[in-house]
N, C-alpha and C positions, 0 to 999 in steps of 0.2 A: 609315474609315467610323465611324459612330456606333454605339454599343451601348446598349441600354436599361439604365438604372441598376438595379444589383442591389438597391439599397435604395429601395423606393418609398414608405416611410413618412415621415410628417412629423416634423421635428426642431425643437427650440427652441434659440435662442442669442441672443447680443447682438452688435450690429454694432460691430466694432472699427475699421474704416476703410472709406473709400469711394474707391477708386482712380480711378473715372471715373463718367460719368453712367449706366452700365448694369451696374456691377460693385460687389459688396460683399464685404468680408472679415468672416465671422461666426465668433465663437468660442463654444465650448460653456461651460456653467456647471459648475464643479467646486468642491470645497472649497478653503479658503484654502491658500496656499503651494504650490499645484500649478498649473502652467501648463496651461490648457485646450487641447484640440485646436481647430484652425481649419479653415474651408473657405472657399475663394474661389468665390463664386457669381456667375455672369453671368446676368442676367435673360434668360429664354428668349424667343426670337423678336423681340428688339428690339435696335436698334443706336443708340448715342448718339455724338455727334461726339467725335473723338479729341483729347485734350490733346497739346500739343507735347512732343516728346522734346527732349533737350538739343541746343540749336542750331537747333531747328525752330520752327514756328509752330503755333498752335491751328487746328483746324478751326472754322468759324463756330459760335458758340453752345456750344462745348465746355466752357468754364469755367462758364457759366450752368447748363448741364445737370448738370455734376458738383456744383455748389453746391446745386442744388435737391435732388438725391438725398442729399447730405451732411447738409444741414440737416434733411431729413425723417427720416433713419434713424440717424445717428451716436449710438452709446451706448445705443440703445433695444433692447428685447426684441422679437424677430421669430420668426415660424414660417416654416419653409422646407422645400422638398422638391426633390431633384435630379430634373429631368425627363429629362435625357439628358446624355451626355458625348461629347466629341469627342477621341478618343485621340490623333489626329495632332497636336493642339496642346496636349493635356493640360489641357483646360478642362472645367469642369462647369457646365451650364446648368440653371436651376431657377426655381421660382416662390417668391416671398417675400411674406409677409403681415405687415403692421404692424397689430396688433390684428385687425380684420376687413376690412382694406383691402388689395387686391392692389397691391403697389408698382409692378409693371410697368404696370398700368392707369393709375395715378396719373401716372407719368412720361410715358406716351404722351398722356394726356388734356391735359397741360399743354404738349405740343408739344416736349418736350425729347429725344425719341427717336423714331425711325421703326421701323416693323415690317419685320423682315427678309423679303426676297423668298425664298420657300421653294424654288422651283425643283424639283429632283428629290428633295430631302431631306424627303420627306413624313413620315417617322417622327421627325424632329428638330424638332418644333414644340411650342409651348406649348399646354397644354390649354385655354388661354383665347385662342387665336389669333383666333377670330371676334370676340370682344369687343375685342381689340386693334385689329383692322382697322377696326371701327366707330368707335372712339374716335379713331383716326388721321384718318379722314375728317372728323370733326367739328372736330378741331384745325386741319386744313388750311383748312376753310371759315372758321373763326374767326380764322385768321392769328395763332395764339399760338405762343410759343416759337420754334423754329427755322423755323416756317412764317410768320414775320412778313413782312407785305407793305410795311412801312414802308421808305421809301427810305434806304439806307445802314445799315440795322439789322444786316445780316450783317457788314459791314466793322467796325462799331463794337463788335461782340461779340468780336472777336479781340484778345486781350491783346497789348500791346507789351512783350515781355519783354526786359529788359536781359540782357547776358551773365551766365551763372551764375558765382558766386564759389566754388562748390563744386568743388574740384580745381584751381582756377586763381585764387589770391588776387589776381592782378594785375587781375582784372576788377572789383575793388572797392577804393575808397579807404577802407580801414578806419579810419585815423587821422582822416580828415575826417568820416566818419560818427560816430566817437566824440566828436569835438569838438562836433558839432552836436546830438547826441542823448544825451550822457552824463547819466544820472540821470533822463531823461525816458522814460516808458513808450512802447514802440512795439508796434503790433498786428501780428499775423501768424498764419498758419495752418501748423501743422507737417505737413510732407509725408512725412517719414521720421525714424525714430529709429535712429541708428547704434548707440548703446549707452545705458545708463541715464542718462548725463550728457552726451550729445552729440546734438543734434537738427539737422535740416535744415528750414529754414522759409522760406516766402514772406513777406517784409516788405511789408505793405500800406501805401499803395495802389500802390506802384511795382512790386510783384511781383519785387523783387530776391531771388534765391534764394541764401541764405547758410547757412553752418554755424555753430552757436553752441555753445560749451562752457559748461556750467552753472558759474557762479562758486562757488568755495569747496569743491567736492566732486569726487570722482572715483569713478565706478562701475566695477565689474569689466569687463574687456575682453571683447568678443565673439569674439576670436580672428581667424583668417583662413581663408578657403576655399582649397582647393587649386587652383592655376592649371591651366587646360586646356592640354593639350599636343598639340592637333590639328595645328597647323602644323609643329611639330617632328617629329611622327610621320610626316607626309607627306614631309618632307624626308629623313628617315631611310630611308623605304621607297624613295624615288627613288635614294638613294645605294646601297642594297642591290641594286636592279635594275640599276644601272649601276656595277659595282664599280670600274671604272678611271676613272670620271669624276672630274675634279678639281673642287676647290671653286670655282675661277674660272668654271667653266662653268655654275654655278647661276644661276637667275634671281634678281635682287636682291629682298630682302624689302621689303614696304611698311612704312610707319611703324606701322600697327596690328599687323602681324606681329612687328615688332621688340619692341613693347611686350608682346605676349603671350609672346614668346620670353624676354624679360628676367625675367618673373615665373614662367615655367614651372617653374623649379627650386625655387621657394619651397614648402616643405611646408605642409600644412594644419595650422593651430594651433587647438586646441579652445578654446572659451570658458572663461574663468576661472570658478571656483566662484561661483555666484549671479549670473553675468553675464546668463544668459537671464532670470532672475527680475527683475533690475533693469531690463532692457530692456522686459519685459512690463509692469512697474509703470508705467514712463513712457508706454508706448504706450497703455495703457488710460486714461490721464488727459490726454494731449496730442494723440495722433495724430488729425488731421482734426477736432479739437474746435473748438467755437466760440471765436472770436478769443482767442488766447493773448497775454498781455502780456510783453514782453521789455524789461528795463532794462539797457542796456550799462554794464558796470563798468570794462572796460579792453580792451586789445589786447596780445597777446603778441608776441614778436620775429618770429614767422612770420606776423604780420597776422591771426591767428585772433581772432575775436570772443569775448570773455568776458562773460557777462551773467547776471543773475538772471532766472529764468523763473517766471511766475505763471500759474496756470490757474484758470478759474472753478469754484466749488463752491457752488452755490446763489446766494445774494446776496453772497457774499464771494469773495475770491481766496486761493488757497493757494500757498505757496512750494514749488516742486518740490525744491530742494536740501534744505530742511529735512525734507520728507516722506521723501526717500530716506535721509537720515542717521537719522531717527527710526526707520525700519523696518530698519536695519542693512543697507541695500543700497548704501551709498556711504560713502567715507571723507572725513573733513575734510582739505582740502589748503590748507596755509598760504599758498603763493605766490599763488594766485588769490584766496584769502579776504582777503588784504591790500588788494585793490582795493575791497573792500566797506566799508560803514559799520561802525563798531565794534559797534553793537547787533546787526546781522545776523550778523557774525562770531562774536560771543559766543554767540548762540543756536545756531549750528551746532556750536560747540565743546561746549556743554553737552549738546546732543542726542547727539553722538557718545559722550560720556562715559556718558550714561544707557544707550545701546545696548550699550556695552561691559559695563556692570554687569549688564544683562539678558541678555548673551550672545546677541544677536539675529543670526541669519544669518551675515554676514561674521565676526562676533565669537564664533561658537559655541565655538571652541577657544582663545579669547583667555585668556592667563594674565596677570593684573595684576601690575605690578612691585611689589617689596617697598616698603612705606611704614612710616614710624614714627608714623603717626596712626591713631587708633581711634575709631570713632563712639561717641557717648554717646546712649543712647535713654531717653526718658521721665524726664528729670531737669530738670523745670521747677519754679521756685519764685518766690515773691514776697518782697521784703524792702526794706530801706532801705540806701542807699549810705553806707558808713561812711568810706571812704577812696578817693581817686583816686591810684593809684600812678604812673601816667603817662597819656599820651594814649590808650593802648590797653589799660589794665589798671585794674580797679576792685576794691574789696573790698565785698561786700554782706553785711549781717547778715540771715540767713534768719529770716523771721517765725515759722517753725515751731519754731525752737529757743528755749530759755529766754532771756528778755531779759537782756542784759548778759553772757551766757556767751561766753568766748573761742571756744568750738567753733562758735558761730553764724556766725562770720565766714568767708565763702567767697571765695576769690580767683578772679575771672573775667577772663580775657584775651579781648578782643573778637575774634571770629572773623574771619579772612581779611584783617585790616588790620595795618599796621605804621606806628607813629608814630616820630618822632625820639627817640633814647634820652636819658634824663635824666642819664646819666653817673653816676660814683661818686666822691663827695668823698674817700673814704678812699684811692682810687687816683689822686687829683688829676685825675679825668676830668670835664671840664666838660660841661654840657648841650649837645646838638647844637642847631643853629638850629631855632627854632620848637618845641623840646621844652617849654619853660616855657609858651609860649602854648597848646599843645595840652592840657597838664595843667590850666592855669587855665581853659580853655574848658569842660572837663568839671567841674572843681571848682565853678565858679559855677552850673552847671546841675543837678548831680546830688547834691551832698552833702546828706544828710538827706532826700532825695526818695524816694518809693516807686517801685519798678521791678519789672517782670516780667523774669525771666531764663530763657532757654531754652538749656540746655547742649547742645552739638552734637558736639564731639570733643575728644580729648586727644592730646598729642604727647609723645614722649620727646625732650627737648632736651639736647644734649651741653653739658657745662660746660667742655669744652676742645676744641681742634682735633682733627679726626680722626673716625673712625666712632663712632656712639653705642653705648655699653655701659652695663650696669646700674650699674657702679661709679662712673662719672663723669657721670651724667645725672640729670635730674629730670623728673617728669611735670607738664606744664602743661595745665590745663583751659581750653577755649575755648567761648564761647557768645555769643549775641546778647542784648543788654540793651535793654529797651524802657521809655522814660520815660513814665509815666502822666500824662495831662493836662499835657503840657509847655507852658511859657510861651513864647510866640513871641519869641525874642530876635533881635537884629540878626545877619543872616547865616545864620540857621537856615533854609536854603532847602530842606532835605530834606523831602519830603512826609510828613505824619503818616499813620499807618495808620488804618483805620477803628476805631471804638471797640469793635466786636464782633469776635470771632475765629471764623473758619471754617476748614474743612480746607484751603482753598487760600490763605488769607491769613495774614499775620503777626499776632502778639498785638497787642492794643490799645496804642496809644502810638507814639512816634517811635523809630525804630531809632537808638540812640546812635552806633553805628559809622558809619551813613550820615551823621549830623550832622557827625561829625569829618571824614570824607572830603570832604563837600561844602564845608567851610570851608577845605580845603587843608592840613589839619594832619596828613595821613597819606597813605599809598599803599595800594592793594589788592594783596595777595599773589598772585602768579601761581602757582597750584598746579600741580603735575604731575598727570598722569592718575592717577585713583584715590586721590589725596590727599583726605582729608575737607576740607570747606570750609563756609562759612556757607550756611545755607538760603536766604539772601537775597543771594547772590553777585552776581546780575545787577544788583540795585539798587545795590550798592556800586560796581560798575564804571560804571554810569550816573552816579552821583554824582561819581566821580572824573573822568569825561569833562567834566562840567559845571565842576568846579573847575579843570581844565586850561584849558578854553576861557575861563573867567573870570579866569585867571591869579591864583588865590588862594593864599595861604600859601606853601608850599614850591614851588609852581609859578610863583610871581611872579619877575619879573626883578629886583625891588628887593632891596636888601641886607636881611637879616633883622634884626629889632629886637635891640638889645643891652641887657642889664640886668646891671649890676655890683652884687652884693650883698655887703656887708661881713659876714663871719661872726664874730660876737663869741662864739659858743659855744665855739670852740676857741682863741680869742685869750686873752691874758693877763688876769688880774684887773685889772691896772693900766689896760689899754686899755679894759676894760669900765667901770671907774670914771671914766675920762676921758669916756666917752660918756654918762654918766648925765645931765648937764645937758640934753643934746639931747632925752632921753626925758621930761624933767620940764617942758619948756617948755609943753606942753599938758597940761591936767589929765587928760583922757582921750584916749587915742591909739588909733586903729583898728589892728587887727593880724589876722593869720591864724595859726591854730594849725597849725604844720607837722608836728609830731610830738609824741606823748605819751611822755615819757621815764619817768615814773612817775605814780602817782596824783595827785601835787601839783606835778610839775615838767614843763615843756613847752619845746619849741623853737618860738619865734614868729617870724614874718616881719613886719617893720614896713615896709609899702610906702612910707610917707611918708619914712622915713629910709633906705630901701633897705638894711636890715641884718637879720640874724638874731640872736636873743638867746636865752639860756637864762632861763626865767622860772619863778618858784615862788610859790605862795600865801604871803602874809604870815601867820605864826603858825598855819599849818595843816600838819599832817604826816600822811601815810598810812603804812601798814606798808611797810618796806623790802623789797627783792627777797628772794625765797625765804621771806618771812614770811607767815603766814596772811592771807588776803584781799588780798594785794598784787595778784594777777592780776585780781581782781574790781574793784578800784579803777581799774586801768588800762583794763579793758574798759568800765567805766561812762564814763570820760572820753573814750574813743574814740567811743562811741556819742553822747555828748552834745556834744562840742566839737571833735573832730578835723577840721581843715581848714575849720572854720566861721569866719565873720567875727565877730570879737570886739572888745571895747574893754578896754584895760588902764589902770591907774594905777600908775606905778612910784614906789616910796617910797625904796628904797635898793638897794645891791648888796652881796652878801656876799663873804667872803674868797676864794671860788672863782670869782668873776665871774658868779654867778647873780643876776639882778635879782629883787627881791622886791616884791610889790605885790598888787593885787586885779584880778580879771578878770571881765567880764560878757559873757554870750552872750544876745542878745535880752533885755537888761535884767535878766537873772537872774545873781546872784552865784554863780559855779560852786563856790566854796568851801562855800557853804551846801548845795548839792546833795550834795557829798561827805559833809559832816557829818550831814546828814539820813539818808543811807543807812547810817550807822554804819561808814564806811570811812576815817575820819580823826579825828584828835584836835586840839583847840585848844590852842596853846601860848602862854600869856600872857607868856612871857619876852620876846617880841618887842616888847611894849608895846601895851596895849589902846587907848591914846589915838591910836595911829598907824594903826590898822586901820579903814578905812571899813566901815560896816555891822557893827561888832563885835557889837552887840546881836543882830543876826540870826544871826551865827555861833554865839554862845553859846546862843541859843534853839534852834538846830538841833541842836547837840551834846547839849543837855539832853534834847531829844525822843528822839534815838537812844539815849541812855543809859537813859532810862526804859523804852523798849521793848526794851532789851537786844538791839539789832541788831548783827550782825557782831562787830566788835572789842569790843563791850560785852556779849557774851553771858554772860560770867562776872562782870559788874560787881555789886558789893554796895553798896547805898546807904550813904553815909557814909565809904566807903573812900577817896574822892577828893572834895575840896572842889569847889564849883561853879566854873565858868570855868577849870578845870584847875589851880587853885592848890593842888595837893596837897603834902603833906609830901615833902621830898626823899627819894627812894629811896636806898638804900645803894649806893655806887659799887662797880663791879666792880674787884677788885684781883687781880693774879696775878704770879708770879715769872717772870722771863725773862732771856735774854741778848741783847745787841745783836749782830746778825750783819752789818749793813751800814749805812753812814752816807751819806746824800745831802746836798745843799745845802739851805739854807733851813730848817734845823731838822727835817728829815725823816730817818727811819731805819727799819730793819727789826729786829724782835725775833722770837725763837723761844721759845715757852713751855717752861718747865722742868717736869719731872715728867709730861709728856704721853706716855702710852703709845704714841701714834701715832708719835712721833719714834723711839722705840726699835724699834718694829715695822718701820718703813720702812728704818731703817739696817741691821737684821738681814737683811732681804730683799735689799738692795742688795749687802751683803757676800758673799752666797751666790751671786751671779751670775758666770758665766764670760763675760767680754766681750772675749776676745782677738781673735776674728775680726772683720776690718773689714767694713762693710756692702757689699753688692753694688750697684753703680750700676745704677739702673733698677728693682731689686726693692724698694728702700727710698727713698721720695720724701717726706720730711717737708714739710708745708705750714704756712703761718703759723697759729699758734694751737694746733698739735699739741703734745702732751706727749711728750717723748722722754727718753732717757738721754744726758747730755753729760759729757765729762771736763773738770773744772775745771782751768784752766791753773796755778793757784798750787800745788796739791798733788797733781794728777793723779788725784783721786778722782772716782768716778762718782756723779752726782746727777741728780735729776729736774729737767727744764728745759722751758720753753715756747719754741717757735720764735717769735721776734719779727719777724725779717726773713729773707728767702731770696734767693738769687741769681736773676737774671732767667733765665727759661726752665728747662729740665730740667737736672738735675745732670749735668755732663760730666766732672768730675775729682774725685778725693779731696780736692783742695785748695780746692774751692769753699767759700766762707765763708758761715756762718750766724750770725746774731745770736741769742743765747739768753738767757733770764731764768731763773735758778735759783729755782724757786718755794718752796723750803724755806729759803732763806737771803737772798734779795733781791739777789744779785749779778747783773750783766748783762755779757756780754762776747761777742766774736766768736770762733768756733772753726771749724776746717775740718770738712768733711763726714766725714772719717775718724774724727773724735772723737765722732760721734753713733751711737747704737744705738736700735733699736726697743725698746719697753717693753711689759711685760705689762699688760693692762687692769686687773688687780687692783692694780697699783701706780699706774697713771696716774689711776684714778678718785678716789683720795683727794685732798681739797683741799690746797692748798699750806700749809706750816707757817709761812712767813714772814708776819708781820703788819706792815703799813705804819702807822707812827705819826708824829705830829708833836707837838712840845712845846707844851703848852696854855698859853694866856694870854700868850704872848710872841711877838714877831715877830723872826725871825732873818734877817739879810741873805742873799739868794741868792748863788750862786757868782759871778755876774757883777756884783755890787754891791760897794761898798767894805766891807772886812772880812768879806766872805762866805767867802773862802777860809780866813781865820784862824778863823772861827766853826766851819767844818766840821772843821778840823784839831783844834780844842779838843775838839769833841764826840767825834771819833774817838779821841783820846788818852785820854779819860776814860770811854769806854764800850766800845770794841772790844778787849776782853780776855776770853778764854774763861773765865778764872777769876772774873770779876766778875759777880755776880748783882745783878739790879735788881728792885725792886718797881715794878710798872706799875699806875697808877691811871687808869682811863678817865674823863675828864671830859666828853667829847662824842664824837659819831660822825658822820661824813659819808659817806652811802651813795650820793651822787649820781654818784660816779665810775663806777658800773656794774661790769662784770666786769673782772677783771685781764687786761690786754693787754701787759704789760711792766712794766719798772721804773717806780715812781712812779704807777701807775694802780690803780684799784680803791678799795675802802672805806678811809677814813683814820680812825685812832683818835687823838683829841687827848688826850694823856696827861701826867701828872706822873710823871717818872722819878727814882727815888731808889735809890741804891746801898744794899744791905742793911747795909753797915758804915758808913753815913753817915746823918745826920739831915737834911741839907740836900739838896734836889732838884737835879738837873742844871739844871732850869729856872732856879732861883735862882742857881746858879753862873754860868750864861751871862749873867744880868743883872749879876751882881757883877763879872764880867770886862769888862763893857762890850761884849759880843758879841751882845747882843739888847736889845730894849726892850719894855716892856709894851704890850699892845693897848690901844686907846683905850676909855675907859669910855663907856657909853651909858645914856641915861635909863631904858631898859627892862631893864637888867641885873637878873638874879635876885640875891637876897640871898647865895646861895652864891658866885656869880661875883664880886660886890663884895668879899666877905670874902677870896677868893683873891687878888684884885688888891691889896687892902690889905696882905696878908702879903708879897707880892713887891715892893711898891713901895720898901721900905727898901733892898733889894739894888740896885735901879736908882739910888736916890739916892746910894748910896755910890760907884757907878761914875761918876756925874755929878760928885760932889765931887772925885774923884781924876782926873777927865778921862781915863778909860781908853777906848782904842780909839775906838768910834763917838762918844764924848763929848769927844774931845780938843779940839774946837773949840767946845765949849759944847753947849747944848741944840739938838739937831737933830730934835726931834719934828716929824713931818710929818702933814699932814691926810690923806695918802693911806692907803687901807686896805692890807691885806696884799697884796703882789704875788703873781703866780702862782708856784707852786713848780716849779722845773725838774726834769727827770728825769735830769739828769747825776749821775754818781756820783763820790764820792771813793774813793780807794783804801781797801780794807778787808780784813779777814781773818775767819776763822771761829774 
């Protein structure tokens, strides 16, 4: 029997679902993250036609009745009151008002429900029963709704339901449906939400009832209810009442009883954390809502439908999967996401990452994995691109730093992209396919251009295999670079950003990384969760997808372009001399400045001749390395001309293989820029008549001198004549002993009377070096200064590691090539002959000075009489008791730092034994083991006098036909060939 409702007050709520034409599920209103209470209210005193249960059919007008009430109330605020309850069926009946309209009256007036016959249940009626009866009569008279008098209306209102595919996949051709509907939106009405990411829906208009798993995500499970055990309990009670009854005498169970029995032992499984919240989230957006769109993505091996689900939200549609992940109520699932388009998959992955960072719901206790990247905040700057290191790395000069300062240059690695490696010529590593093209793509667009830089993160990158440690790693800074007002070039199909910057947009200009990826010159890095990445990562992935579909660059099936460049920088001087005519065919030759070696010396790429050359300004010299203003000269040239397109005019090649000439960038002679800045001097010994724009160079130097800029800061008027024709300065002379002889007239000397020599020798003699090094604890690398035991006398000396064995040291007999920096010897020694060295000893510069006999050309070891020349020089110089006066005639600092025997700065000297009046230079000429250098029109008076003095010794050798002159005059037009680094036997 019914009992009067205990709570007679009016309540407010929102309609969550409409199960039938006379029933509503109403949920209360609570604060966020709390599942509100619900009530299922059946409209008092009315009965709507019943919808079909599984396998059944609808009553006439049942679907139309339900649809009227659903469209009227779903998702709307209502006021309701429970009028009475029927405890026998556990249902509550009540009155529901939508604003000021009684919902039951609306349903009855439209003819979609009839008024219940009260019979003897007088207390179980709606307070509005009289009005309901009146409206029912009007509806019957008008023939509306279920009271329609139209022929066949009743039969036409019954849905023709196909067999349900829920629970029995054989009722649906899933693959056929996918083939016909894949990617096309299908309309449906969600009838049940199994969990946050699984829905059961009627596909319209066929009313096929299917279960759809939301693609790309998985919400927490709702668990399992405990199975009822009514049947089994009945059977047990029968067994107990009939203790001796056998099992065979039992009545056979029906199919339904077997199904219940099979699940009876399954225990109840509680919902997973946030399972109820995820289900409620989906229900409040999809359940019985106005037509939901479903886009099928795929079918799994169990014929389950996998699809993307979109629900209406105002005038737009929202993605259920994305909303679930955004709110931390579902996890990204790779296997089903792979069925989706890349953009949708990427959005889900990014949303999950953000939810993890915010620790939303499912991710409340999430502990991010360890990462070697760290975010960089508020480090944005504007500057000009100075150098393109590779397709994914540039160097930008910060506008906020002083112009020309080396500290202004900041290396920026482009965030989240990776381009082919440029290789390392020192290790004989060639550029990877498309590496040159990627670098050239950036060079032609960025060099000298203004950019905005947004630094984003830094990473510790290991310099060797294995885990990252502070000792063997370096920090790389990554950021996004935006090219201001880019010029539209062929293939630049990445969209430019708006000119203005907002909180949600990127800085003005084109994202350089996006340009590179769109041209197919790189790939996007697939970061792990919680690894820092570009703020524009989605744009990069979209650009990569376009490049892949367009088969551009590295994604092309074509063979990569091949470019063979002849490297004349490391080639012999003779080869450079042979190449000179090719560079002089055109008066001016286009080139690209590849590297700034010093203020006046550069590495150039000549595209027309496909070669790289060392190039130096004619008659212009900057301070050498470690001299004042050397770094400023290099910085200025980097800012002005590094990687720029230039024009050169080659005049000659010097003895080291460096080409001499003039260079213009945008029609500006760059030597003039150096001289105007006071960072170089003009040397007229080259010959003023051979230097183009010489008057401009002289004028620029005169201007810097008058303003006392940089190197002229201590200049006194009259101290140096105009155009650099100063009186010859006094030459540097010192006493020394020869410690090692090489080929081609090269040798090493050690200064006598130098206190450093005595100090270093005393420190070495005091060391106890008996214990052999421990393998693994002492790992010398190329370029390190160590102690090595010299094989000739077993003495310990300072040495530089020139070459190491491949891989880590495995045995005491592993061989290392070492260069003794105080004597000039070079040899191979085992690992056991090496020791670590105290920093106080290793920091002092090497005492051995590399020299070459001035004014003469000595055959190299692989030329005729080269071996005899080296032996003669050794016999007359390698004697510890012989002292020499060394007079420096010239100095060549282009060799850079010492890297082994025969490298570094070369002193061109006149070598005279203290007990002799004739120089070794003259003796070599006299013996026919050398010849004079060729005279040049621009030779200084001092050089001409020196050549005149030596010429008589050469004439004597010619007359007597000694050695190289035995077949007469063999003078060659060739300049001095390269000097080899081979060594002859020597002693100390």
